[in-house]
C-alpha positions in Angstrom: 0.0 0.1 0.0 1.4 3.6 -0.9 1.0 6.8 0.8 -0.7 9.4 -1.2 1.0 12.7 -2.5 -1.3 15.5 -2.9 -0.2 18.7 -4.5 0.3 20.8 -1.6 2.5 18.4 0.0 6.2 19.7 1.5 8.9 20.0 -1.3 11.5 17.2 0.8 8.4 14.8 0.9 8.1 14.8 -3.0 11.7 14.7 -3.8 11.7 11.6 -1.4 8.5 10.2 -3.7 10.5 10.7 -6.5 13.8 9.4 -5.5 11.9 5.8 -4.7 10.7 5.8 -8.2 14.0 6.5 -9.8 15.3 3.6 -7.4 12.8 1.0 -9.1 14.2 2.0 -12.9 17.5 4.1 -11.9 18.6 6.4 -14.7 22.1 7.4 -15.8 22.4 11.2 -16.2 25.6 12.9 -17.9 25.7 15.9 -15.4 25.6 15.4 -11.6 22.0 15.3 -10.1 21.2 18.4 -7.8 18.2 17.9 -5.7 16.8 21.5 -5.3 16.4 21.5 -9.4 14.0 18.7 -9.5 10.5 19.8 -10.5 7.9 17.2 -9.1 5.1 16.9 -11.2 4.1 13.0 -11.2 2.1 13.2 -8.1 0.8 10.0 -9.9 4.1 7.9 -9.5 3.8 8.7 -5.7 0.7 6.8 -5.8 2.0 3.0 -6.7 4.4 1.4 -4.3 7.1 0.2 -7.4 6.9 1.9 -10.9 8.5 0.1 -14.3 8.8 2.6 -17.0 9.2 2.5 -20.7 13.0 3.1 -20.2 13.8 0.1 -18.0 11.6 -2.0 -20.6 13.6 -1.0 -23.8 17.1 -1.4 -21.7 16.7 -5.3 -21.9 14.2 -5.6 -24.9 11.2 -6.6 -22.8 9.5 -9.6 -24.4 7.1 -10.9 -21.7 5.7 -10.2 -18.2 8.9 -11.9 -16.6 11.1 -8.9 -18.4 8.6 -6.3 -17.3 9.0 -7.2 -13.4 12.9 -8.5 -13.5 13.8 -5.4 -11.6 11.0 -5.6 -8.8 12.0 -8.3 -5.9 8.6 -8.2 -4.5 7.0 -9.3 -7.8 7.8 -12.9 -9.4 6.8 -14.4 -12.9 7.0 -18.0 -13.3 5.9 -20.3 -16.2 9.1 -19.5 -18.6 6.4 -18.9 -22.0 4.1 -16.4 -22.1 1.0 -18.5 -22.3 2.0 -20.3 -18.9 3.2 -17.0 -17.2 1.9 -16.4 -13.8 2.4 -13.0 -11.6 3.2 -13.2 -7.8 3.1 -10.1 -5.7 4.6 -11.0 -2.3 3.5 -14.8 -2.7 0.3 -14.1 -4.0 -1.0 -15.0 -7.0 -2.4 -12.5 -9.6 -5.9 -13.5 -9.6 -5.8 -12.2 -6.0 -4.8 -8.9 -7.4 -6.9 -6.2 -9.2 -4.9 -6.0 -12.8 -5.9 -3.5 -15.5 -5.0 -2.2 -18.4 -5.5 1.7 -19.1 -8.3 1.3 -16.2 -9.9 -1.7 -18.0 -10.1 -4.9 -14.9 -8.5 -7.8 -16.6 -10.8 -10.2 -14.8 -11.8 -13.9 -15.0 -9.8 -17.3 -15.1 -9.6 -19.2 -18.5 -7.5 -22.3 -17.5 -5.7 -22.7 -14.2 -2.6 -24.2 -16.2 -2.1 -20.9 -17.9 -1.5 -17.5 -17.0 -4.6 -14.5 -17.3 -2.2 -11.7 -18.0 -0.7 -10.7 -21.1 0.6 -7.3 -22.7 2.6 -6.3 -25.0 5.7 -4.0 -23.6 6.3 -2.2 -26.6 2.9 -0.6 -26.1 3.7 0.4 -22.2 3.9 3.5 -20.7 4.7 2.4 -17.2 3.6 -0.1 -14.9 2.5 0.8 -11.5 1.9 -2.0 -8.7 0.4 -1.8 -5.3 1.9 -4.4 -3.1 -0.9 -5.9 -0.6 -4.2 -4.2 0.1 -4.2 -0.6 0.2 -6.1 2.5 -0.8 -10.0 2.2 -1.4 -9.2 3.4 -5.2 -7.4 0.3 -6.2 -10.7 -1.3 -6.8 -12.8 -4.2 -5.8 -11.3 -7.4 -5.0 -7.8 -6.3 -4.6 -7.2 -8.6 -1.6 -3.2 -8.6 -2.7 -2.8 -5.3 -4.2 -3.1 -4.0 -7.5 -1.1 -3.7 -11.0 -2.2 -1.0 -13.5 -0.4 -1.2 -17.2 -0.8 2.3 -18.8 -0.3 2.4 -22.6 1.6 5.3 -24.8 -0.5 8.6 -26.0 0.6 9.8 -29.2 1.7 13.0 -27.2 4.5 10.7 -25.9 5.8 10.1 -29.1 5.4 12.9 -30.6 8.0 15.9 -30.4 7.5 19.2 -29.8 6.1 21.0 -33.4 6.0 17.8 -34.9 2.5 16.8 -36.5 3.1 13.2 -37.7 5.4 10.6 -37.3 6.1 6.7 -37.3 8.5 4.5 -35.3 9.6 1.0 -36.5 11.5 -1.5 -34.5 12.8 -4.7 -35.0 14.5 -7.3 -32.7 16.2 -10.7 -32.8 16.4 -13.0 -30.3 19.3 -16.0 -30.5 17.8 -18.7 -28.0 14.4 -19.2 -30.1 15.7 -18.0 -33.3 12.9 -15.7 -33.1 12.3 -11.7 -34.2 9.8 -9.1 -33.4 8.6 -6.4 -35.4 6.5 -3.1 -34.5 5.2 -0.4 -36.5 3.6 2.5 -34.7 1.8 5.3 -36.8 1.2 8.6 -34.8 0.2 12.1 -35.8 -2.0 15.1 -34.7 -5.3 15.3 -36.5 -5.9 19.2 -35.6 -5.2 21.1 -32.3 -7.5 19.0 -30.5 -7.1 15.5 -31.8 -4.2 12.8 -32.1 -4.1 9.4 -32.6 -1.8 6.4 -33.1 -2.0 3.2 -34.5 0.5 0.4 -33.4 0.9 -3.6 -34.9 3.4 -6.1 -33.8 3.9 -9.8 -34.4 6.8 -12.0 -32.8 7.6 -15.6 -33.9 9.6 -17.8 -31.7 10.9 -21.1 -32.2 11.3 -23.5 -29.3 13.9 -22.3 -26.8 17.0 -23.9 -25.2 17.2 -24.3 -21.5 20.6 -23.6 -19.5 22.0 -27.0 -20.4 21.3 -26.6 -24.4 18.3 -28.8 -24.7 15.6 -27.7 -26.4 12.0 -27.3 -24.7 9.1 -28.9 -26.3 5.9 -26.7 -26.1 7.8 -23.4 -26.0 7.2 -22.1 -29.6 5.1 -19.0 -30.2 3.7 -16.9 -32.8 2.0 -13.3 -31.5 0.1 -10.6 -32.8 -1.0 -7.2 -31.2 -2.5 -4.3 -32.4 -3.9 -1.4 -30.9 -5.5 1.9 -32.0 -5.9 5.1 -29.6 -7.6 8.2 -30.1 -6.6 11.4 -27.9 -8.7 14.7 -27.9 -8.1 17.7 -25.8 -11.0 20.2 -25.3 -11.1 23.5 -23.3 -12.0 23.7 -19.5 -9.3 21.0 -19.1 -11.0 18.0 -20.6 -9.4 14.8 -22.2 -10.9 12.2 -24.1 -9.1 8.6 -24.7 -10.6 6.0 -26.8 -8.5 2.8 -27.5 -8.8 -0.7 -28.9 -6.4 -3.5 -28.4 -5.9 -7.0 -29.9 -3.3 -9.8 -28.7 -3.6 -13.2 -29.9 -1.1 -16.2 -29.5 -0.9 -19.4 -30.8 1.4 -22.4 -30.6 1.7 -26.2 -29.9 1.8 -26.6 -26.2 1.8 -29.1 -23.6 -1.8 -29.8 -22.3 -1.2 -28.2 -19.1 1.1 -25.5 -20.3 2.8 -24.6 -16.9 4.3 -28.3 -16.9 6.9 -30.0 -18.8 6.1 -32.4 -22.2 5.5 -35.8 -20.5 3.3 -39.3 -21.3 0.3 -37.8 -19.6 1.0 -34.2 -20.6 1.2 -34.4 -24.3 1.6 -31.7 -27.1 -1.9 -30.1 -28.5 -2.6 -26.7 -30.4 -3.4 -24.0 -27.9 -4.7 -20.7 -29.2 -5.6 -17.4 -27.0 -6.8 -14.2 -27.7 -7.8 -11.0 -25.6 -9.7 -7.8 -27.2 -10.1 -4.6 -24.8 -12.0 -1.6 -25.5 -11.4 1.3 -23.2 -13.0 4.9 -23.0 -11.3 7.3 -20.5 -12.8 10.8 -20.0 -11.1 13.4 -17.6 -12.0 16.8 -16.9 -10.1 19.1 -14.3 -11.0 22.8 -15.1 -8.2 25.4 -14.0 -8.8 27.1 -10.8 -11.3 24.8 -9.9 -10.1 23.1 -6.9 -13.4 20.9 -6.6 -13.3 19.1 -9.9 -10.8 16.9 -10.9 -12.7 14.1 -12.6 -12.4 10.9 -14.2 -14.6 8.5 -16.0 -13.8 5.1 -17.3 -15.7 2.7 -19.5 -14.4 -0.5 -20.7 -15.1 -4.1 -22.2 -12.3 -6.8 -22.5 -13.0 -10.1 -23.7 -10.6 -13.0 -23.2 -10.8 -16.7 -25.2 -8.7 -19.9 -25.3 -9.0 -22.8 -27.7 -7.4 -26.0 -26.8 -7.7 -29.2 -29.3 -7.0 -32.4 -27.1 -7.2 -34.4 -30.3 -7.2 -37.9 -29.5 -8.8 -37.4 -26.5 -12.1 -34.9 -26.4 -11.3 -32.9 -29.2 -11.7 -29.1 -29.3 -12.5 -27.4 -26.0 -13.6 -23.6 -25.5 -13.3 -20.9 -22.7 -14.5 -17.3 -22.7 -14.3 -14.2 -20.1 -16.0 -11.3 -20.8 -16.1 -8.3 -18.1 -18.0 -5.0 -19.0 -17.3 -2.3 -16.1 -16.6 1.2 -15.4 -15.3 3.5 -13.1 -16.5 7.2 -11.9 -14.5 9.3 -9.4 -13.7 12.9 -8.6 -10.7 14.4 -6.4 -11.8 17.7 -4.6 -8.7 19.7 -3.5 -9.7 21.4 0.3 -6.6 23.5 0.7 -3.9 21.2 1.2 -6.0 18.3 1.5 -7.4 16.3 -0.9 -10.7 13.9 -1.1 -11.4 11.2 -3.8 -14.7 9.6 -4.1 -16.3 7.7 -6.7 -18.3 4.4 -7.8 -17.2 1.6 -9.7 -19.3 -1.4 -11.4 -18.4 -4.6 -13.3 -20.0 -7.7 -14.6 -18.5 -10.8 -15.6 -19.1 -13.6 -17.5 -17.4 -16.9 -18.1 -18.8 -19.7 -20.8 -17.0 -23.0 -22.0 -17.9 -25.7 -23.8 -17.0 -28.2 -26.7 -17.2 -27.8 -30.2 -20.8 -28.5 -30.6 -21.8 -25.6 -28.1 -19.2 -23.6 -27.3 -21.1 -21.7 -24.5 -22.7 -24.6 -23.0 -21.6 -23.9 -19.4 -22.0 -20.4 -18.0 -21.1 -18.5 -14.8 -21.9 -14.6 -14.4 -21.1 -12.1 -11.5 -21.1 -8.6 -10.6 -19.8 -6.0 -8.2 -20.6 -2.4 -7.2 -18.0 -0.6 -5.3 -18.8 2.8 -3.7 -15.4 4.4 -2.1 -13.6 7.4 -0.6 -10.3 8.3 0.0 -8.6 11.5 1.7 -5.4 12.8 1.8 -5.1 14.9 5.0 -2.1 17.1 6.3 -2.4 17.3 9.8 1.0 19.5 10.0 3.2 20.3 7.5 5.2 16.9 8.4 2.3 14.5 9.3 0.3 13.6 6.1 -2.8 11.0 6.9 -4.5 9.2 4.3 -7.8 7.2 5.0 -10.4 6.1 3.4 -13.2 3.0 2.9 -14.9 1.3 0.1 -18.3 -0.6 0.0 -18.3 -3.7 -2.2 -21.5 -5.9 -3.2 -21.0 -9.0 -4.8 -23.6 -11.1 -6.5 -23.0 -14.5 -8.5 -24.6 -17.1 -10.3 -23.3 -20.2 -10.8 -23.1 -23.0 -13.4 -25.5 -25.0 -11.3 -27.8 -22.1 -10.9 -26.9 -21.3 -7.1 -27.0 -17.8 -6.1 -24.7 -15.8 -3.7 -24.4 -12.1 -2.4 -22.1 -11.1 -0.1 -21.1 -7.3 0.9 -18.9 -5.6 3.1 -17.1 -2.3 4.0 -13.3 -2.4 3.8 -11.3 0.9 5.7 -7.8 1.5 5.3 -5.7 4.5 7.4 -1.7 5.1 7.1 0.5 7.9 8.3 3.6 9.3 6.8 5.5 11.6 9.1 8.3 13.9 7.7 10.7 13.7 11.1 13.6 14.9 9.6 15.0 16.5 6.4 15.0 13.4 4.1 13.6 11.0 6.4 10.1 10.0 6.5 8.4 7.3 8.6 5.5 5.4 7.2 2.7 3.1 8.9 -0.5 1.7 7.6 -3.3 -0.7 8.0 -5.7 -1.6 5.1 -8.7 -4.3 4.6 -10.3 -5.4 1.0 -13.1 -7.5 0.3 -14.1 -10.2 -2.4 -17.3 -12.2 -2.3 -17.6 -15.2 -4.8 -16.9 -14.7 -8.2 -17.2 -16.8 -11.6 -14.2 -19.7 -11.3 -12.0 -21.1 -14.0 -13.6 -21.8 -17.3 -12.3 -25.1 -17.8 -13.8 -26.4 -14.2 -17.2 -24.8 -14.8 -18.6 -28.1 -16.5 -18.0 -30.2 -13.2 -16.9 -27.3 -10.6 -19.5 -27.0 -8.0 -19.3 -24.3 -5.2 -20.3 -24.9 -1.5 -23.8 -23.7 -0.5 -22.0 -22.2 2.6 -19.1 -20.1 0.4 -18.5 -17.0 2.0 -16.5 -13.8 0.7 -12.6 -13.3 1.3 -11.3 -10.6 3.7 -7.7 -9.6 3.6 -5.9 -7.4 5.9 -2.7 -5.8 5.3 -0.1 -4.0 7.7 3.0 -2.2 6.9 5.7 -0.4 8.8 8.8 1.3 7.2 10.6 4.4 6.3 12.0 6.3 3.7 15.5 8.1 3.5 17.1 10.5 1.2 20.4 12.0 1.3 21.6 14.0 -1.5 22.4 11.3 -4.3 21.7 8.4 -1.8 18.3 7.0 -1.1 17.4 4.0 1.5 14.0 2.5 1.9 12.6 -0.4 4.1 9.5 -2.0 5.3 7.9 -4.7 7.2 4.5 -6.1 6.3 1.9 -9.0 7.4 -0.7 -9.7 4.9 -3.6 -12.3 5.7 -6.9 -13.5 3.6 -9.5 -14.8 5.7 -11.6 -17.4 4.1 -9.7 -18.0 0.7 -11.7 -19.5 -1.7 -10.1 -22.5 -3.9 -10.8 -26.1 -4.8 -8.6 -28.6 -2.9 -6.1 -30.7 -5.0 -7.6 -33.9 -4.2 -11.4 -34.9 -4.6 -14.2 -33.7 -6.8 -13.9 -29.8 -8.1 -15.8 -28.3 -5.0 -14.8 -24.5 -4.1 -14.8 -23.7 -0.8 -13.5 -21.7 1.8 -10.0 -23.7 2.5 -8.6 -21.5 5.4 -6.2 -18.3 5.8 -3.6 -17.4 3.7 -0.7 -15.6 5.4 2.1 -13.4 3.9 4.7 -12.1 6.0 7.7 -10.2 4.9 10.1 -7.3 4.8 12.0 -5.5 2.0 14.9 -3.1 1.7 15.8 -1.3 -1.1 18.9 1.3 -1.7 19.9 3.3 -4.5 22.8 5.9 -5.3 23.8 8.5 -8.0 27.0 9.8 -8.9 27.6 11.9 -12.1 26.9 9.3 -14.8 26.7 6.3 -12.8 23.3 4.8 -11.0 23.1 1.8 -8.9 20.6 0.4 -7.1 20.4 -2.9 -4.6 16.9 -4.6 -3.1 16.2 -7.2 -1.0 12.8 -8.9 -0.2 11.9 -12.0 1.9 8.8 -13.5 2.2 7.0 -16.3 4.0 3.4 -17.4 2.1 1.2 -20.2 3.8 -2.2 -21.4 4.1 -3.2 -22.4 7.6 0.7 -23.1 8.4 1.5 -24.8 5.1 3.6 -23.3 2.6 1.9 -22.1 -0.4 2.8 -23.8 -4.0 1.5 -23.2 -7.1 1.0 -27.0 -7.8 -0.8 -27.5 -4.5 -2.6 -24.1 -4.2 -3.0 -22.9 -8.0 -4.8 -19.2 -8.4 -3.7 -18.5 -4.6 0.2 -18.4 -4.6 3.7 -19.7 -4.2 6.7 -19.8 -2.1 9.7 -17.5 -3.3 13.1 -17.8 -1.7 15.0 -14.5 0.0 15.2 -12.4 -3.7 18.1 -10.0 -4.2 18.1 -7.6 -7.1 21.1 -5.6 -8.0 21.7 -3.3 -10.9 24.5 -0.5 -12.4 23.8 1.9 -15.0 26.4 3.9 -16.7 25.8 6.9 -19.4 29.8 7.3 -21.1 28.2 10.1 -22.9 24.8 11.5 -24.4 24.7 8.6 -27.0 26.1 5.7 -25.2 24.5 4.0 -22.1 25.3 0.4 -20.9 24.6 -1.5 -17.7 23.8 -4.8 -15.8 21.1 -6.1 -13.5 21.5 -9.4 -11.3 19.1 -11.5 -9.7 19.7 -13.9 -6.9 17.2 -16.2 -5.2 18.5 -18.1 -2.2 17.3 -21.8 -2.3 14.7 -23.7 -0.2 15.4 -27.2 1.1 12.7 -29.6 2.7 10.0 -27.5 1.9 6.9 -29.6 3.2 3.8 -30.5 1.0 0.8 -32.6 1.4 2.1 -35.3 -1.1 5.6 -35.0 0.1 9.1 -32.9 0.7 10.5 -30.7 -2.2 13.4 -28.6 -2.7 13.7 -25.2 -4.5 17.5 -24.9 -5.3 18.9 -21.2 -5.4 20.1 -19.8 -8.5 21.7 -16.3 -9.4 21.1 -14.4 -13.2 22.9 -11.9 -14.7 21.7 -9.6 -17.7 23.5 -6.8 -19.5 22.1 -4.0 -22.0 23.9 -1.5 -24.3 22.1 1.5 -25.8 23.8 3.4 -28.5 22.6 6.3 -30.6 24.6 6.4 -33.6 23.2 9.6 -35.0 23.3 11.5 -31.7 19.4 11.4 -31.5 16.3 9.3 -30.9 15.9 8.8 -34.8 18.4 5.6 -34.3 18.7 3.8 -31.9 20.5 0.3 -31.4 20.1 -1.8 -28.6 22.3 -4.8 -27.2 20.8 -7.1 -24.2 21.9 -10.2 -23.3 19.5 -12.3 -20.6 21.2 -15.2 -18.4 24.7 -14.2 -19.4 26.1 -17.4 -17.7 23.7 -19.5 -19.4 22.8 -21.1 -15.9 20.2 -24.0 -16.0 17.5 -23.4 -13.2 13.9 -23.3 -12.3 12.4 -20.2 -11.5 10.4 -20.4 -7.9 7.4 -18.8 -9.4 7.2 -21.8 -11.5 6.0 -25.2 -10.7 8.5 -26.9 -8.4 10.0 -30.4 -9.0 7.5 -33.1 -8.0 9.5 -35.8 -9.9 11.4 -37.5 -7.3 8.3 -38.2 -5.4 6.5 -41.8 -6.9 3.7 -41.3 -9.0 4.6 -37.5 -9.5 6.7 -38.2 -12.7 6.2 -34.9 -15.2 4.8 -32.9 -12.5 7.4 -30.0 -12.9 7.7 -26.8 -14.4 9.3 -25.6 -17.4 13.3 -24.9 -17.0 14.0 -21.0 -17.7 15.9 -20.1 -21.1 19.2 -20.3 -21.1 21.6 -17.6 -22.7 19.8 -15.2 -25.1 21.3 -12.2 -27.2 18.7 -9.8 -28.2 19.4 -7.1 -30.7 17.0 -4.1 -31.0 16.6 -1.9 -33.9 14.6 1.4 -33.6 13.9 3.9 -36.4 12.2 7.1 -35.9 10.8 8.9 -39.0 
């Protein structure tokens, strides 16, 4: 959870928030940094616990979710191949989070053995992560936090005085013998309107692991497209209308998060997501009472698997329609945000004769208020609450209705120059909602099913001294009455117990002339009723990740050449007790390098060289399914090994 930053906050507090954002993605500057010269205009950045910007994504030629979050120790991504990738924040899996793209919530689960979040990194302006239940504005069902993907506007690409432009990006990947192509055209239609159209395609063959062995089921062909129209009008009005399409196809194991085996053969698996979003905002100049935003969206996802030698083709569909209306009023140095959001979800599944034979529908209505109050010039209180009302009609025509109020409060105390102490408590609620599309034909809900209630407590500090920054926090998150279907036995969704996530994070950063450095450490224990979370037993709930270090260095030799290194080091876990036996999670260390060069001295031409997994290490990511193969009867139950060394070349040409 993050402490908000109203406009009237003390300057030193704003600088502290900005430095924490810089720590998440250190920038190398050719000139020494002078803090007094910093102009803070990005209050939005301070609202998130972690921010990944477009520059960080370009450095390493980001191609999937693992690349997007590689620099964030509190966020882990397992699955190795895009369709199987699952995201974990502090050990909790992404279905426990509120995930959105430009405000459009990505709800629903299609298949428990695949991921449910997919993005095109080339289209991203930034990614914001809230770790743990937090503000009332985070949206409904944010039990473990929120992830917000924000895509680029035409103005982010247009230069001053420019009316039209184009950007072409070409990428090659040595490990998969793959390529990517992205073409974006952007321009101003007139003084008010601007637009962009972006089309991407990537094609990857099977990757090789660190041992040089080809991994079956990891080929992928993806196509992405986005069109966006942006209008700016008088009285501080902005309108954005966008449509995004993403497709993914390839030959995958029946359970894509596991290796190919005698019971997990290769079949065709295709997926698609379409999202249409309308954003409208109005903030009249000189009117402190009105800073309103309205979002309306529809997001549809589908998956098709052809298990040709068994039951043939099977389909899963997810559709979410929703909206959010909010306003922020400034009351002197204080601010109050209040609003209402609504979402309707529908899950369908079926065979080739009737693709939508099975159906579950649900909806949630939320009302919320969040206030940022400066009690003194040094003490900020952020407090609020939201009320959520959930309704579900399941595939067996059972009806469920749950509602609750979720309060939150946090304090940020600017103790002395550069030092801010923080403490916060927040709750979040999620009622019964539609479940996994590939299970609703046989899955049932316990008639006594209750909603889930999260409680999150954090204590920490931020410290900035000249070009040095240091921050730390300790947290405890608990989700009471977690909903899941037990691993063994019939598929019955019930309240299986209480999830707990305890841990701490320490981060430090330093900037000296053209050199920037960062070091972060995260330790987490994630359990359900005292039993460690594992993705095999607790799919869609969470996973156990070893203590994680992330270090990075970046150096700008001159205005045209920058290079750097990033390392991730995960401590091994021995003798992890599960209900089927004891497993180990060996530790590993991975090094990545990058070089960015502007041959012409400007952004008209950019060459990028990135080397992922420089040491060609063989390892199984802790966020992937652990290795159970040594247990009798569990041969083949192991996640995909991580890719070996991958040399990525990128060429970006701007016209």
